[in-house]
C-alpha positions in Angstrom: 0.0 -0.2 0.1 1.2 3.3 -1.0 1.5 6.2 1.5 0.3 10.1 0.9 4.3 11.0 0.8 4.7 8.3 -2.2 1.7 9.7 -3.8 2.2 13.1 -3.5 6.3 13.8 -4.1 6.5 12.7 -7.7 3.4 14.8 -8.7 4.7 18.2 -6.7 8.1 17.4 -8.4 6.3 17.5 -11.5 4.7 21.4 -10.1 1.2 19.7 -9.3 0.0 21.0 -6.3 -1.0 18.0 -3.5 -3.2 18.0 -0.7 -4.2 14.9 1.0 -7.6 12.9 0.8 -9.3 11.4 3.4 -8.6 7.0 2.9 -11.4 5.2 1.3 -13.1 8.3 0.2 -12.3 10.8 -2.6 -12.8 13.7 0.2 -10.1 16.8 0.3 -10.5 18.0 4.1 -7.9 20.3 5.1 -9.3 24.0 5.3 -9.5 25.9 2.4 -7.5 23.0 0.6 -7.5 24.8 -2.8 -4.9 27.4 -1.4 -3.1 25.1 0.7 -2.2 22.8 -2.0 1.5 22.6 -2.3 4.4 21.7 -4.3 6.4 22.0 -1.1 8.4 19.0 -0.5 8.8 20.4 3.4 5.4 20.7 4.1 4.2 17.3 2.3 6.7 15.4 4.6 4.5 17.5 7.5 1.5 16.0 5.9 2.9 12.5 5.1 3.7 12.1 9.4 0.2 13.4 10.0 -2.0 11.2 7.2 0.2 8.7 6.6 -2.3 6.3 5.1 -4.5 8.9 3.0 -4.9 9.2 -0.6 -3.7 12.4 -2.4 -5.6 15.1 -4.6 -4.2 16.8 -7.3 -5.4 20.6 -7.4 -5.9 22.9 -10.6 -4.8 26.3 -10.6 -5.4 29.0 -13.2 -2.3 30.6 -13.1 0.8 30.5 -15.8 2.4 26.9 -15.1 -0.6 25.6 -12.9 -2.3 22.4 -14.4 -5.9 21.8 -15.0 -7.6 18.1 -15.6 -10.1 16.9 -18.3 -11.7 13.6 -16.7 -13.4 11.7 -19.3 -15.9 9.0 -17.9 -16.9 7.3 -20.9 -15.6 5.6 -23.8 -18.1 7.3 -26.3 -16.4 10.9 -25.5 -13.0 10.4 -28.0 -14.5 9.0 -31.3 -17.2 11.8 -30.5 -14.1 14.3 -30.7 -12.9 12.8 -33.8 -16.1 13.2 -35.7 -16.5 16.7 -34.3 -12.8 17.9 -35.1 -11.5 14.9 -37.6 -8.6 15.0 -34.5 -7.2 11.7 -32.7 -6.9 12.7 -29.0 -4.7 9.7 -28.2 -2.5 9.7 -31.2 -2.0 13.7 -31.5 -2.0 14.5 -27.4 1.2 13.5 -25.5 0.1 14.2 -22.0 0.3 12.5 -18.5 -2.9 10.3 -18.1 -4.1 9.2 -15.3 -6.4 5.8 -15.2 -9.5 6.0 -12.7 -11.0 2.8 -13.7 -11.3 0.8 -16.8 -12.8 3.3 -19.7 -12.6 6.4 -17.3 -9.3 8.7 -16.3 -7.6 12.0 -16.1 -5.6 13.9 -18.7 -3.3 16.4 -17.3 -2.5 19.6 -19.1 -0.5 22.6 -18.3 -2.4 26.3 -18.2 -1.6 28.4 -20.9 -2.5 32.4 -21.9 -5.1 30.5 -24.3 -6.5 28.8 -21.3 -6.2 30.8 -18.3 -9.7 33.0 -17.9 -11.4 31.1 -20.9 -11.4 27.5 -19.5 -13.9 27.1 -16.5 -14.7 24.7 -14.5 -17.1 22.2 -16.2 -19.3 19.2 -14.2 -21.0 16.5 -16.0 -24.2 18.4 -15.4 -23.1 21.0 -17.8 -21.7 19.6 -20.6 -23.3 18.0 -24.0 -23.4 13.8 -23.3 -22.9 14.6 -19.5 -19.9 12.0 -19.7 -16.9 14.0 -18.9 -15.8 17.3 -16.6 -13.2 19.9 -16.7 -11.7 21.1 -13.8 -9.6 24.1 -14.4 -9.5 26.5 -10.6 -9.4 25.3 -7.3 -10.8 22.1 -8.0 -9.1 18.8 -8.2 -8.8 14.8 -9.0 -7.7 12.2 -6.8 -3.9 11.6 -7.3 -2.5 8.4 -9.1 -1.5 6.1 -6.4 -4.6 6.8 -4.2 -7.1 3.9 -3.6 -10.5 4.0 -5.4 -13.1 3.9 -2.8 -15.4 2.1 -4.9 -13.3 -0.6 -6.9 -10.8 -0.6 -4.3 -7.9 -0.7 -6.8 -4.9 2.0 -7.6 -5.4 5.4 -9.6 -2.8 4.3 -12.5 -0.6 6.2 -14.3 -0.8 5.2 -17.9 2.1 6.9 -19.6 4.9 7.5 -16.7 7.5 9.5 -17.1 5.2 11.8 -19.7 5.4 15.7 -19.0 2.6 17.2 -18.7 1.5 19.0 -22.1 -0.4 22.2 -23.0 -4.0 21.5 -23.9 -4.0 22.3 -28.1 -6.1 25.0 -29.3 -8.7 22.1 -31.0 -9.2 20.7 -28.2 -9.9 24.0 -26.4 -12.2 25.0 -28.9 -14.1 21.7 -28.6 -14.4 21.7 -25.0 -15.9 25.2 -24.9 -18.7 24.5 -27.4 -20.0 21.5 -25.8 -20.9 24.0 -22.6 -24.6 23.5 -21.6 -26.9 26.1 -19.5 -27.5 24.6 -16.4 -30.5 22.9 -15.5 -33.8 23.6 -13.5 -34.7 21.9 -10.6 -36.8 18.7 -10.8 -40.9 19.8 -10.0 -41.4 20.1 -6.0 -38.1 20.9 -5.0 -37.7 24.8 -5.9 -39.3 27.2 -8.3 -35.7 28.7 -8.8 -33.0 27.1 -11.1 -31.1 25.5 -8.8 -27.5 23.8 -9.7 -27.3 20.4 -9.5 -24.8 17.6 -10.0 -25.0 14.2 -11.9 -27.2 12.7 -9.6 -29.6 15.5 -9.9 -28.6 16.4 -6.1 -27.8 20.3 -4.7 -24.0 19.9 -4.1 -22.4 21.4 -1.4 -21.4 25.1 -1.4 -25.4 25.6 -2.4 -27.0 23.7 0.1 -27.6 26.4 2.4 -29.1 29.1 0.2 -31.3 26.3 -1.1 -32.5 25.3 2.3 -32.7 29.1 3.0 -35.6 29.2 0.2 -37.2 26.3 1.4 -37.2 27.0 5.3 -38.7 30.7 4.0 -41.7 28.9 2.2 -42.6 27.1 5.1 -42.3 30.1 7.3 -44.5 32.2 4.9 -47.1 29.4 5.3 -47.0 29.7 9.1 -45.5 26.8 10.1 -43.6 27.0 13.6 -40.2 25.9 14.2 -41.5 22.5 15.4 -43.4 21.8 12.4 -40.4 23.2 9.9 -37.8 21.3 11.3 -38.9 17.7 10.2 -40.1 19.0 6.9 -36.8 20.9 6.4 -34.9 17.6 7.3 -36.8 15.6 4.7 -36.4 17.7 1.8 -33.0 18.2 2.2 -32.3 14.6 2.7 -34.1 13.8 -0.8 -32.7 16.8 -2.7 -29.2 17.5 -1.7 -25.7 15.9 -1.9 -24.7 13.4 1.5 -23.3 13.7 3.8 -26.2 16.2 5.5 -25.4 17.7 8.4 -29.1 17.6 10.4 -27.7 20.1 12.9 -27.4 22.9 10.4 -30.6 22.0 9.0 -32.4 22.1 12.5 -30.5 25.6 12.8 -32.0 27.1 9.9 -35.6 25.9 11.0 -34.8 27.7 14.1 -33.3 31.0 12.4 -36.1 31.2 10.3 -38.5 31.7 13.2 -37.2 34.9 13.6 -39.2 36.4 11.2 -43.1 36.7 11.8 -45.0 34.0 10.2 -46.5 34.8 6.7 -44.2 37.7 6.3 -42.4 37.2 2.3 -39.0 35.8 3.3 -38.1 35.7 -0.4 -36.9 39.2 -0.2 -35.0 39.0 3.4 -31.7 40.1 2.3 -32.9 43.1 1.0 -35.1 44.5 3.9 -34.6 46.5 6.7 -33.4 44.8 9.7 -36.0 41.9 11.2 -37.4 42.9 14.4 -38.6 39.8 16.3 -40.8 40.3 19.3 -38.5 39.4 22.1 -35.2 38.6 23.3 -33.8 35.6 22.5 -31.5 33.5 24.5 -28.0 32.3 22.8 -27.9 28.7 22.1 -24.2 28.0 23.5 -22.0 29.3 26.2 -20.0 32.0 24.7 -16.3 32.7 25.9 -16.3 36.5 26.3 -13.0 36.7 27.7 -10.0 38.5 25.5 -7.2 36.8 24.4 -4.4 37.9 26.4 -2.0 40.6 25.0 1.2 39.3 23.1 4.3 39.8 24.7 7.4 39.3 22.4 9.9 36.7 23.6 13.1 39.1 24.0 15.3 36.6 25.3 15.6 35.0 21.9 17.3 38.3 20.8 20.4 38.0 23.7 23.6 37.2 21.8 23.3 37.7 18.6 25.5 40.1 16.9 22.6 42.0 15.5 21.1 42.6 18.8 24.2 42.9 20.9 26.0 45.2 18.5 23.4 47.1 16.9 19.8 46.9 18.4 20.8 46.8 22.2 23.1 50.1 22.1 20.5 52.2 19.9 17.6 51.4 21.6 19.4 52.7 25.0 19.6 56.5 23.0 16.6 56.3 21.1 12.9 55.6 22.1 12.9 52.5 19.6 10.9 49.5 20.5 14.2 46.6 20.3 12.3 43.7 18.2 10.9 46.2 15.7 15.1 46.9 14.9 15.8 43.5 15.3 13.6 41.2 13.4 13.8 43.2 9.8 17.4 43.6 10.0 17.9 39.5 10.8 15.1 38.7 8.2 17.0 40.7 5.6 20.3 39.2 6.8 18.6 35.7 5.9 17.4 37.0 2.6 21.1 37.6 1.4 22.4 34.1 2.9 19.1 32.5 1.1 21.0 31.4 -1.9 24.1 30.8 0.0 23.6 28.1 2.5 20.8 25.0 3.2 19.8 22.6 5.2 20.3 19.0 4.0 16.5 17.5 3.1 14.8 20.8 3.2 13.5 22.3 0.2 12.8 25.6 1.8 14.1 28.9 1.6 14.5 31.7 4.2 11.7 33.6 3.2 9.6 35.6 5.4 6.8 38.1 5.1 6.6 40.5 8.0 3.9 43.3 8.8 4.6 45.6 11.3 1.8 46.9 13.4 2.1 50.2 15.9 1.1 53.4 17.1 1.1 56.0 14.2 4.2 58.4 15.4 5.3 56.5 18.6 6.4 52.6 17.3 8.9 54.5 14.6 7.8 51.1 12.2 9.6 52.4 9.0 12.6 54.3 10.8 13.8 50.7 12.6 13.3 49.0 9.3 15.3 51.3 7.4 18.1 51.6 9.9 18.3 47.6 9.9 18.9 48.3 5.7 21.6 50.9 6.5 22.9 48.4 9.1 23.8 45.5 6.3 24.8 48.0 3.9 27.5 48.8 6.4 28.0 45.0 6.1 28.0 44.7 2.0 25.5 42.6 1.7 22.4 45.0 0.7 21.4 47.7 -1.7 18.9 49.7 -2.5 17.7 49.1 -6.2 17.8 51.8 -8.6 17.2 51.8 -12.4 21.0 52.5 -12.7 21.6 48.7 -11.4 23.5 46.8 -13.6 24.1 43.8 -11.6 23.3 42.3 -8.0 26.3 40.8 -7.2 25.1 38.5 -5.1 23.7 41.1 -2.6 20.4 41.8 -1.7 18.4 44.4 -3.4 15.4 46.4 -1.8 12.4 47.4 -4.1 9.2 48.9 -3.8 7.3 47.1 -6.5 5.1 48.5 -8.7 3.8 45.7 -10.5 5.2 41.7 -10.4 6.0 41.9 -14.2 8.6 44.9 -13.4 9.9 43.1 -10.8 10.7 40.0 -12.7 12.1 42.0 -15.6 14.5 43.7 -13.1 15.2 41.0 -11.2 16.5 39.1 -14.4 18.2 41.9 -15.9 20.3 42.4 -12.9 20.7 38.7 -12.0 19.4 39.3 -8.8 18.7 36.0 -6.7 18.2 38.0 -3.5 15.0 40.4 -3.2 13.6 42.6 -0.7 10.4 44.0 -1.1 9.9 47.1 1.2 6.6 49.4 1.6 6.5 52.1 3.8 2.6 51.7 4.2 0.7 48.2 3.9 -2.1 50.2 2.2 0.6 50.9 -0.8 0.8 47.4 -1.3 -2.8 46.9 -0.5 -3.5 49.4 -3.1 -1.2 47.4 -5.7 -2.6 44.2 -5.0 -6.2 45.5 -5.3 -5.3 46.8 -9.2 -7.7 44.6 -11.6 -5.3 41.9 -13.7 -2.0 43.3 -11.3 -1.4 39.5 -10.5 0.5 40.9 -7.2 -1.3 38.5 -4.8 -0.6 35.2 -6.6 3.0 36.3 -7.4 3.6 36.8 -3.6 2.2 33.2 -3.4 4.8 31.9 -5.8 7.9 34.2 -4.5 7.3 33.1 -0.9 7.6 30.1 -1.6 10.5 30.4 -4.2 8.7 28.8 -6.9 8.7 29.0 -11.0 8.2 32.8 -11.6 7.8 33.9 -15.3 5.6 35.3 -17.7 4.9 34.5 -21.2 4.4 37.3 -23.3 5.6 38.0 -26.6 7.6 40.8 -26.4 11.2 39.2 -25.3 12.3 42.7 -23.9 9.9 42.4 -21.3 9.8 38.1 -20.7 11.3 36.9 -17.5 12.1 33.1 -16.3 13.1 32.4 -12.8 13.7 28.9 -11.7 12.4 27.3 -8.9 14.6 27.3 -5.3 16.8 29.8 -7.3 16.0 32.7 -5.5 14.9 34.0 -2.3 12.0 36.9 -1.2 11.5 39.0 2.0 8.3 41.0 2.0 8.6 43.9 4.8 5.7 46.4 5.4 4.1 48.5 8.2 0.7 49.9 9.2 -1.0 51.3 12.3 -2.6 49.5 14.9 -6.1 51.5 13.6 -5.9 50.5 10.2 -4.3 47.3 10.1 -7.6 44.9 10.5 -9.3 47.1 7.2 -6.1 47.0 5.4 -5.4 43.0 6.1 -9.3 42.5 5.0 -8.7 44.0 1.9 -5.5 42.3 0.9 -5.8 38.9 2.0 -9.8 38.8 1.1 -9.1 37.2 -2.1 -6.6 34.8 -1.3 -6.5 32.9 2.6 -3.1 31.4 1.6 -1.6 35.0 2.7 -2.1 34.8 6.1 -0.1 31.5 6.2 2.8 33.2 5.2 2.8 36.3 6.8 4.4 37.2 10.5 2.4 40.2 12.4 4.7 41.8 15.0 2.6 43.8 17.1 3.7 46.7 19.0 4.0 46.2 23.1 1.7 47.3 25.1 3.6 50.0 26.8 5.7 52.1 24.2 9.4 53.5 24.9 9.2 56.8 26.5 9.6 59.5 23.7 13.5 60.8 23.5 15.4 63.1 20.7 16.6 61.2 17.8 20.4 60.4 19.2 22.9 59.6 16.4 24.1 55.8 17.7 27.0 54.7 15.2 26.6 50.9 14.3 29.8 50.4 11.2 31.7 48.5 13.9 28.9 46.2 14.5 28.2 45.8 11.1 31.6 44.2 10.5 31.3 41.9 12.8 28.0 40.8 11.6 29.5 40.4 8.3 32.3 38.1 9.6 29.5 35.3 10.9 27.9 35.9 7.4 31.3 35.1 5.5 31.8 32.2 8.0 28.0 30.6 7.3 28.8 31.3 3.3 32.1 29.3 3.9 30.5 26.7 5.7 27.6 26.3 3.6 25.6 23.5 5.2 23.9 23.5 8.6 22.7 20.6 10.1 19.8 20.0 12.8 21.2 18.3 15.8 17.4 17.4 16.8 14.1 17.8 15.2 12.3 16.4 17.8 10.8 20.1 19.5 9.7 20.6 15.6 7.7 17.4 15.5 6.4 17.9 19.2 5.2 21.6 18.4 2.8 20.6 15.0 1.0 18.0 17.6 -0.1 20.5 20.3 -3.8 21.0 20.1 -6.2 23.9 20.9 -9.0 22.7 22.8 -11.5 22.1 19.5 -8.5 19.2 18.8 -7.5 21.0 15.6 -3.8 21.3 15.4 -2.3 24.9 16.9 0.6 25.3 14.8 0.2 24.6 10.7 2.8 23.4 8.7 4.1 27.1 7.2 4.7 28.0 11.3 6.6 24.7 11.6 8.6 25.6 9.0 9.1 29.3 10.0 10.2 27.7 13.3 13.3 25.7 11.4 14.3 29.5 9.2 14.3 31.2 12.7 16.5 28.0 14.1 18.9 28.5 11.1 19.2 32.5 11.5 20.2 32.0 15.1 23.1 29.4 14.3 24.6 31.5 12.5 24.2 35.0 14.0 25.6 33.2 17.1 28.6 31.8 15.3 27.8 27.7 15.6 28.4 25.3 13.1 25.2 23.5 13.9 21.6 24.1 14.6 21.7 23.2 18.4 18.9 22.4 21.1 18.7 26.3 22.2 18.4 27.4 18.4 15.6 25.2 18.4 13.9 26.7 21.5 14.3 30.4 20.0 12.9 29.6 16.8 9.5 27.6 18.3 8.9 30.3 20.6 8.8 32.8 17.8 6.6 30.9 16.0 4.5 30.9 19.2 4.5 34.2 19.1 3.5 34.8 15.6 0.3 32.6 17.1 -0.9 34.8 19.9 -0.5 37.7 17.4 -2.8 36.3 15.0 -5.2 34.9 17.7 -5.0 38.4 19.5 -5.9 40.1 16.4 -8.5 37.7 14.9 -6.8 38.1 11.3 -9.2 35.9 9.6 -9.2 36.2 5.7 -12.8 37.2 4.0 -13.3 35.7 0.8 -15.7 38.6 0.1 -16.4 42.0 0.9 -19.5 41.3 2.6 -17.5 38.5 5.0 -15.3 40.9 6.1 -18.4 43.4 7.6 -19.8 40.6 9.4 -16.6 40.1 10.8 -16.2 43.5 12.3 -19.8 43.2 13.3 -19.6 40.1 15.5 -16.3 41.2 16.6 -17.8 44.6 17.9 -20.6 43.0 19.3 -18.8 40.4 21.3 -16.2 42.9 22.6 -18.0 46.1 23.3 -21.2 44.5 23.9 -22.6 43.7 27.5 -22.0 39.7 27.7 -23.0 39.7 24.0 -25.7 42.1 23.8 -25.4 45.9 22.2 -27.9 48.4 20.8 -28.2 48.6 17.1 -27.7 52.2 17.2 -24.5 51.7 19.0 -23.5 49.3 17.0 -24.2 51.0 13.7 -22.1 54.1 15.3 -18.9 52.2 16.4 -18.9 50.8 12.6 -20.0 53.9 11.1 -22.0 51.0 9.0 -24.5 53.2 6.8 -22.3 56.0 6.3 -19.2 53.7 5.5 -21.3 50.5 3.7 -24.4 52.1 2.7 -27.9 50.5 3.5 -28.0 48.3 1.0 -24.7 46.5 2.0 -24.9 47.4 5.6 -28.5 45.7 6.0 -27.2 42.6 4.0 -24.4 41.9 6.0 -26.6 42.3 9.3 -29.3 40.2 8.2 -27.2 37.4 6.6 -25.5 36.7 10.2 -29.5 36.8 11.6 -30.4 34.3 9.0 -27.7 32.2 9.8 -27.9 32.2 13.4 -25.0 33.7 14.7 -27.3 37.0 16.0 -31.0 37.9 16.9 -32.5 41.3 17.1 -35.2 41.9 19.7 -36.9 44.9 20.4 -39.0 47.5 18.5 -36.8 50.5 18.1 -39.1 52.5 19.2 -39.1 54.8 22.5 -39.3 52.4 25.5 -38.1 49.2 23.4 -34.7 49.6 22.0 -33.3 47.4 18.8 -30.4 45.2 20.4 -28.3 42.7 18.5 -27.7 39.9 20.5 -24.7 36.9 20.0 -26.5 33.5 19.7 -23.1 31.6 18.8 -19.8 32.8 18.1 -17.7 32.8 14.7 -15.5 29.7 14.8 -12.1 30.2 13.2 -9.0 27.9 12.7 -5.4 28.8 12.4 -4.8 26.5 9.6 
């Protein structure tokens, strides 16, 4: 029997993002697996330790170099193509192929400009013949080597060693001609058009909206919760894809009854705020205690050349936060060393993405970062990029990037393998990432992992291609504590993979006393650090004395049983351990280095818990997270006057009545909030929390 590593490793090396699948099923289960699926071998080894007997899934991504899958489920498909186009698929297309069962299988293709944004995901329900499907973005197929849940046999590679090819244009054209419009729901299920799978059932992802429609109709007929629940359970089991969560069906029956019987609930998301006649008690005990204020483990800095020679003496004379100076300097040093040192059996590069968060005018965020750059300039390992730069010559270059294309062409022109992206303000990065078609977010995800970074435009002058594992990228930015959550929500909302890659560094509870800026020379200290850097380059390889603490780290569980630390946090702890070995002048990564690295990862986790940095996939979701946070933190045990909530969040003034009311109503309908009171004198309208948002840091 194959294990997850044996399944995933060869495919990851082919550039296919992988994620685990439950044994005996086709179900990928990790949170946001379309984003977290990876070609990073270190992450795959971590998953193998956690899920050794699992199947694997290959995930499609509509991006340059990404892959997509054409699944053929009938022997009739290929003859039909030959009859329609005159082309023979098997003799004309030489690409990686997998058999799922006799007569069925998957064709793997590489995305190109001709397919990105052109080929959609297509289920069998939406194609002529209903005997093939297309998975082009954020969907997956079960990987070869996995065990088929129905036959008990392995998914089998038909042509081992064959690379993944581009799809020919004639096949792309034919696939697009086969798309049909969605089917209406069967009679009796719904009067609305409803997306259904090949078995005629409503798939996961559409069930909630369908249940809301059915429950609304039943409530409009005057039925009570006790009457609605059994009917809704029967309808859901008859019409929806398994497995069905009966608790969610019961919750829908309860939530819909906050509306008056006979009310037309088909328009509830466009109406004013619902006003039930009486308060509603929470269905669960909610913890209203706040997360503890994160405290940076300053002991980890002690003994390092950057702290002892540069940060410590500078902070004695100036009102600086010591770790706001030490962390950016340390990660920029590792950026320089990222292509010059290695750890055996580790494929990661020591890339770090940092956001410094602190009070405007008091935390001195940008000044601390820039002083770190000057320190490394004195050490002759870093330079600020200018258009006159001809060759990086092994140094780290600092950019404020306007576009990923501009960065790629400049890196290739200067042969730069060590790139530092610096933004004085997080808002600058957010605005650039928010430009339609900029590709900034996708580029940052790739560059963090040192994946292939290239474009494929016809103009040779503007073409670039950075090979995987041939470069290292660091990103450093800063923002105020008041603006961070809004900016981060905008930046990460479209791609939740961002949070896993970023480290947030939060200001201490008490800021240093203000002092007049005083000169604190650090040229000599920079030369001491340079000697340690040169020693590391000369040594080249650093081994771990013991990795057991890292394995124990990822086994630490939260109260709900989820792992407290995800794979990238564990890997960042390893990266920090390497830094400590180098800057302490050691020849190997010992237990003390490992302990320091884990302490920083622990701090990173605590900051994210304190700030509640949960990425929203939509603008409405970001508003709803703010509403829930405000009700919990500013309310009296989960109850707050609606008027106060609206004022605190500037609801209508900021978002308008339509968006604001839809956001509130969505939380009410989903059973997170309830409204009480009439909004008239003597009966103020209040917002009551019924249950808390549940988040995982995975």
